[in-house]
C-alpha positions as CSV (number, residue, x, y, z in Angstrom):
1,M,-8.8,-36.9,-24.6
2,S,-11.2,-36.1,-21.8
3,N,-14.3,-33.9,-22.2
4,Y,-14.0,-32.8,-18.6
5,P,-12.2,-29.7,-17.4
6,K,-8.7,-30.1,-15.9
7,L,-9.0,-29.6,-12.2
8,T,-6.3,-29.3,-9.5
9,K,-6.5,-31.7,-6.6
10,E,-8.0,-29.0,-4.4
11,E,-10.6,-28.1,-7.0
12,L,-11.5,-31.8,-7.4
13,K,-11.8,-32.1,-3.7
14,E,-14.0,-29.1,-3.5
15,L,-16.2,-30.4,-6.4
16,K,-16.6,-33.7,-4.5
17,Y,-17.6,-32.0,-1.4
18,H,-20.2,-29.9,-3.1
19,Y,-21.5,-32.9,-5.0
20,V,-22.0,-34.9,-1.9
21,D,-23.5,-31.9,-0.1
22,R,-26.1,-31.5,-2.8
23,L,-26.9,-35.2,-3.0
24,V,-27.5,-35.4,0.8
25,E,-29.4,-32.1,0.9
26,N,-31.8,-33.4,-1.7
27,M,-32.4,-36.8,-0.1
28,S,-35.5,-37.6,1.9
29,T,-35.1,-38.9,5.4
30,K,-36.3,-42.3,4.2
31,D,-33.6,-42.3,1.5
32,L,-31.0,-41.3,4.0
33,V,-32.0,-44.0,6.4
34,N,-32.0,-46.6,3.6
35,Y,-28.6,-45.4,2.5
36,V,-27.1,-45.6,6.0
37,F,-28.7,-49.0,6.6
38,D,-27.2,-50.4,3.3
39,D,-23.8,-48.8,4.0
40,L,-23.6,-50.1,7.6
41,T,-24.8,-53.6,6.5
42,D,-22.1,-53.7,3.8
43,Y,-19.6,-52.5,6.4
44,V,-20.4,-55.2,9.0
45,D,-20.6,-57.9,6.3
46,K,-17.0,-57.1,5.3
47,Q,-15.7,-57.1,8.9
48,F,-13.8,-60.0,10.3
49,E,-16.0,-61.8,12.8
50,Q,-13.9,-60.9,15.8
51,D,-13.9,-57.2,14.8
52,F,-17.6,-57.3,14.4
53,L,-18.1,-59.0,17.7
54,D,-15.8,-56.4,19.4
55,D,-17.9,-53.6,17.9
56,C,-21.1,-55.3,19.2
57,K,-19.7,-55.8,22.7
58,N,-18.6,-52.1,22.8
59,Y,-22.0,-51.0,21.6
60,W,-24.1,-53.1,23.9
61,E,-21.6,-53.1,26.8
62,D,-23.0,-55.0,29.8
63,S,-26.1,-56.1,27.8
64,F,-24.1,-57.9,25.1
65,D,-24.5,-61.4,26.5
66,E,-28.3,-60.9,26.9
67,V,-28.6,-59.6,23.3
68,V,-26.7,-62.6,22.0
69,E,-29.0,-65.0,24.0
70,E,-32.1,-63.1,22.6
71,I,-30.7,-63.4,19.0
72,K,-30.1,-67.2,19.5
73,E,-33.7,-67.7,20.7
74,F,-35.2,-65.5,18.1
75,S,-33.3,-67.2,15.3
76,Q,-34.9,-70.5,16.3
77,C,-38.5,-69.2,16.0
78,D,-40.7,-70.7,13.3
79,F,-42.5,-67.4,12.5
80,I,-39.5,-65.2,11.5
81,K,-39.1,-64.2,7.9
82,P,-35.7,-64.4,6.2
83,I,-33.7,-61.2,6.7
84,E,-34.0,-60.3,3.0
85,E,-37.9,-60.3,3.3
86,R,-38.2,-58.2,6.4
87,P,-39.3,-54.6,6.1
88,R,-36.9,-51.9,7.3
89,L,-37.9,-49.6,10.1
90,C,-38.2,-46.6,7.7
91,D,-40.5,-48.6,5.5
92,A,-43.1,-48.9,8.3
93,E,-44.0,-45.2,8.0
């Protein structure tokens, strides 16, 4: 038997909304940025390659090919750190 109150679907939905609202309200900007960064990273990691590339092309539009060339050049540099060791933008504050 559960120690939690019995809730209707609407009550549960309302509780979820208020829970998320409070969590977000109490997060710092840095926490929010980290959360979004992690969530988006997880999202793109799970995408099929073609879907991801479609999203990139839609985002960068006419600059997509230039961005890809820059990434190819950058990935060959000797001085770059592995992605896991790089600071996030919000960590630079």
